[in-house]
N, C-alpha and C positions, 0 to 999 in steps of 0.2 A: 671538913666535918660540919655537920649542920649544927648551924649557930641555935644556942638556946631558945632566942625569941621566936626563931621559925619553927622550932619543936614546940614552942605552946601554941603557933600555929596550927601545927600538925593535929595535935590534940585536940583543937577548937574544931578544924574538918571534921576531925574522925566521930566526933560527938554530932555534927550536922547529919553527917553518912548515917550514921546510928540511927537517927531519927527519920531519914527519909526512907530507910532500908524498907520496913513492912508496908509502905505505900503500893497499892496494886495499879503498879504503871502499865501501860500497853501505849500503842500507836496513837490513839486518842482516847478519850472517855475522861472520867472521874479523877483518875489518877495522876494524871498530867496537871488537871488543874489543880489538885492539892498540892502535887509540888513546886508548881508556880506559884502559888499561895505562900508555900516555906520560903522560896528566894523573893519574893517581893518582900515577905516581913525583916528580910535581912540586907535586901537593897533595895532603899528608898529611889523612887523614880523609875523603877521597872516598869517597862510598857507591855502591857497586855495585849495580844493579838490573835486573831484567827482566820482560818479559811473554813467556808463550808464545803461541806460533802460536794462534789462535783466539781471544785473548783480545779481549772485546768493549771499545773504548774508546768511549762515547755511539754514535755511529750506524756506527763504523769497526770494522775488525777486523784484528787484527794476522795479516799473510802470514806465507806459509812462508818459512823463513830461505833464504838463498841462499847456495850452497857454490859458487863460482868456482874453477876450477885452470887452464883454460888457453884460450885462442882463435886461431882463425887462419883467416884467407881466402886461399887460393892458386890463381891459374889452373893449368890443366893443363900448359902448358908450361913453367910455372916464371918466366914474366916478369914475374909481377905480384901482390903479397903484402902484406897486412897483418897484423900479429901483435900480440896484447896484451902481450906482454914486452915490445914497443918504447914503447906509449903505452896504458895501461888505458882510456882513452876507445875506442878501437877496436871493443872489444865493446859493445853497450847492456847497459846495466844492468839484470839481473835476467835475461839471457836465459835459455833454457830449452835444455837439451842439443841439439846436431845434430851430424849426420858425415855429409855425403853429397855427390856430386857434384851439381851445379845449373847448367842453363843460364843463360847471362848474364841474358837476358829473364827467367826464372822466379826470380833473384836480387834484380832491381831493387826488388821493394818490400821486400826487408830491409835494403836500403842507404839511408843516411842521410847526407848533405852539405848545406853551406849555399853556395848559386848567390850569394849576395849578397858572401859570406867566403870566396873558392876557396883561400884557403890555410891555413885549420884546422879541425881537425876536431871536429864538435860534440860534446855532450854530450848522451844521450837514455838515457831509461829507460822500462821497461816494468813497474812493481812490481804491478799489479792485474789484468794481462791477460797471460795466458801466451803467448810470442811469443820468436823469436830475430831477431839482428840485427847488423849491423857498421855503424860511422862511418867517414867517411875524409875527406880533403881534397876538396874539389870539382874540384879541378884536376887530382887523381890520378884521380878517376871518369871526367873526361873520357877518359883514355889508356885505359883499363882495355878488354883485346883481346876482340874475341868468342871463344867456347867455352865449354865445362865450367870451373868452379870447383868446388873441394873446401872447404866450408863445414866448419869444426870447430871446436866451444865444447863444453868439458868443462865442465859445472856441474851442479849438481842444486837443485832444490828439495825441501825437507825439514820436516818439522815440528821445530823449534827456537824460539829464543827472539830478541826483539828487546831489544837491550841498551840499558842508558843510566846515566846518574848524577847525583847531586847532590850539593854541599858545603854546610851550613851553619855559619855561623860567629857562633856565639852573642854578641850585645850586653848593653848594660845592660837594655835594652829588648825585648819580643818583638815589636816592630813590624817587620816585615822590608821589605827592599830584595831585588826580585829579579833577578837576569841570565840570561837565556837565551840559549843558543847551539846550533848543530847540529854533527852530527859524522857525516855521511854521505854528502857526495860527496868523490868520487876524482879526484888530478889537476887541481884546482882551488885556484889558491892565493886570491886573493880572497874569492869567493864561497864559501870554505868555510872554510880555516884560519885568516884575518885573525880570525874571530870568537873561535874557541875560544881563542888565545894572546893575545888581549885580555884575556879572562876568567881565564885561568891566572893572567897579571900582575896583574889587579884582586886578585883573591882572594890572591895573595901580598901585596899591599901591605896588603890588610885584614888578615891573619892577622897582620900585624906590629904593628898596632896593639892594645895592651892592652888600651884604653878604650873601646872602641867603646859608642856609643850605639844603633845599630841592630843588628840582626840581618840579616847577608847571607846570602842563598840562590843559589847558582850553579849551574845545570841546562846537563847537557849530554846532548843527546838528537839522534834520529835526525829531519829534519825532518817537519812536519804530524803523522805519525803517533805520532811519540815525543812530541811535546808535549800530544797526544790520550791518550795513555796516562798520561802524569805529570800532567795534569789530571783525569781519570777517578779517580785514586787521592788527588789532594791537595786538590780543589779546594773542599773547605770550609775547610781551614786556609788556603788561599792568599785566600779570598775574607775569611776575617775577619782576616788578619794581616799581608795587603802594601799598604805605601804609596803604593809606586813600582816599576816596572819596567822593563826593558829587554830587549828583542831587540838580540844583536849581531851583526851580518852586512855582508859587506862593509867591512871596516873598514881595511884595509891600504893604500890608494893614497893619491896626493897630490893630487887632483884636485880634490875638494869637501869638505865636511860636510855631511851629509843627516841629517835629522830624518821621521821617518816617525812622523805622529801617530795618536793615539789617535782613537777615533771623536769624541768631545769635544772634543779639543785642549786641553782644560783642566785635565788631570789634574796633579798634582805631579811626575811623570815629564816630560810635557809641557812646564811650566813650567821643570824643571830644566834641561833639554837645551837649550830655546831660550834661556834665558839663557848656558848655557856657551859657546852658539856667537856670541854677541855679541864683534863685532871680528873674527871669524875672516872670510879673505874666500872668496868661493863658497861660500856657503851656499844650502843648497837644501832647502825643505820640501814634504812630500809628505804630500796630503790621504790619510786613510784609505781615500777609495775608490780608491786607488791602490797598497793594501795587497797583498802578495803572500808575506812569510814567516809566521812563528810569531806573528806580531802578531794574526793571522787568527784563530788559536784563543784566545789570551790575552783577546781582547776582544771573541768572540763571544758575542752575545745568550745571556742567562743564565749566562755566565763574568764578562765585563765587570769584569777586571782592571785597575787604572791603569797599563796598560804602552802604553810606544810603542816604536819602533825607531830603532838607531843605525847610520850609515854613514858610510861615506865617499861614493863612487859607488854611488849605490843597485843593487841587485840590477837586473837586466834594462835597465839604462840605458845601460851602458858597451858598447863594442863587443865585447871580451873574455869578456862573460860567457855561462857555459856552452858554452866553447870550451877549445881547448888553447891558447890564446893569454893565457887569464889565469895567467900565470905569475909569475915572479918579476922579470919588467922591468915587472909591473903593481905589484905590493908590495913596497914596500921600508922598510926602517928608518927612512926619517923619517916616509913615512906613518902606520905604526904607532904612531910615537911621539906624533905629532899626536893619533890616536883615544885613546892611553892619557892623554895629557896632559886633553883634554876630558872623560875619565871620572872622573879623579882628582877634578877639580875639581867637579863633580858632588859626587862622593861627600863631599868637602871639607865642601862646602855644606850638605849632607844632615847630617852629623855635627854642625854648627855652626848648623843652621837654628833660627830662633827669629822674634818679632815684637821690635822692638827701639824704646825710647822716648830721648829725651833726657832728663838727669836734672838740667838745666839749664834756665830759663826764658830767651828770647832766645837770639839765638845765641851760643854760647859762644866766651869768649876763648882762642883757638889760639895767639896767639904765645907765651901765658905758658908754654904748654906743649910748646914748641918742636914744635908742630904747622903753623905757618904761617909764611911770610917775615915777617921783621918790617920790613924795609925794603918799603915801599909803592911800586911802580911800576906803569906801564900793564903788564896783561898777567899780573902776578904772581900773580893769583888762578887762570889755568889750571890751574898745576902741578896745584893742591890744589881743583880741580872736583870731581871725585868723594867727596871727603873732604867739602866742604860741602854736597853734595847728599845724601850719606847721612844729615848732621844734618839737613836742612832737612826729609826725609819720614822720619822716625824717629819718628813719631807713635803707635807701636803697633800700627798698622794692618796694616803689610807686612812679609812676613816677607822673607827672603836674597833668594829668587828674583823674589819681585814689584819689592823694591828694584832690583835690576839690570834688569829689563824696563823699569820706570818710569823710571830714568836715562839707560837705553840704555849701561850701564858694564859691561865684561867680569863674567862673576860671580865670578872669581878675584880680581879688584879689590875687589868689594865685600865680599867674605869677608875680605879684608884690612885694608881699611879699617875694618870692622866689629870686627875683632880689636885694630886699634890704639886706638880708640877707647874700648872695654870696659878696655883696659889704662890706660888713663888716666881711669878711670870718668866717661865722658860718657854713657855708653850703658849701658841697663838692660833686662833683658828684660821682657817685657811679655805673655809665655806662650806656650809651643806650641802647635800644634793637638792632639800626641800628647804629653803631657808627658813626661819623660825621669825616671827615679831619678837624680838627678845626686848 
């Protein structure tokens, strides 16, 4: 069950998400900069970065910056209208400017709605091909009158910048843990804002820890092109230093816990997340064949960083995804708190990770140390099963994540038991894969 302090964090994250929700984000433009301003106010040390239009990032090129001001579609008789001021999703993202009267028949190719979800507005973009359009509920589209419509979008595509940011929290070691999330989707609570607010909360928690072993890197980028630009600038460093990484997306609902695997599904990140989800209800695992977020870039051939994705409901897998229904009926404080609890358990284990071995031959006598019931009765051992199992498998060959997976015990429980057994001098380090300067 989520701990009260984590629920408090969930409420805080929900409040941040609600403040960020109205910002008109896109791949580029003022909305991204306003979002990074908000994040920077919560994370001192956030480093603002940008790439100019035309910058090459491997096989991609940074597009022109989108400057949107207003957009409205109105029937000549005044009986039908949709306006971006009411919902930013009404305008296709990256639409070019338009100001003309157009017949309904000619307008149809510029309209987007969902036949199977008639009461929501879809999220549609046209980043890399100039076009314009409007999105609306299909139920509204069905009652649009015949005649002329005034299509008006006040927007420009100009040479400008793609904005992004990162925060590096140094540790005793220069080995790194990467967290990446994106800041480009407008008016979408789970698909967009749950990732950034979870990253902010984790960064704040780690910043409060003065004796970090690992160095932690938090990356806030527009999806796809942002991660490609970031990789093009940092790939050599990341390949040399990153031990594990996590893409955070769709982390705010209460429906499931999801693990988007890396190509091998065996990285430290995969093992850590899989162990952290033991004991959770409705855990879903997605093969890399089902990739869709920025793990595509971090795990691409030639890059192959040890990165997997963490979600609650997976992008593209829940009904509200990329629609106006992805709101705060989907994202809750409890949902965000559950995501935060999982990732804190991962961080706690990474900080304590080691291969452990017992310091005594045979099974240690726990009763005399107050670590086992002194009265033996049927079933009494069950309450101490994880403790006994940790000792039984502490032969120096398994780290915390392998112990958790081998025992089938929640990662947080294994970490707590190891800490207790070390306190009583029953376990010793058998050596980390990447030694730290303790």
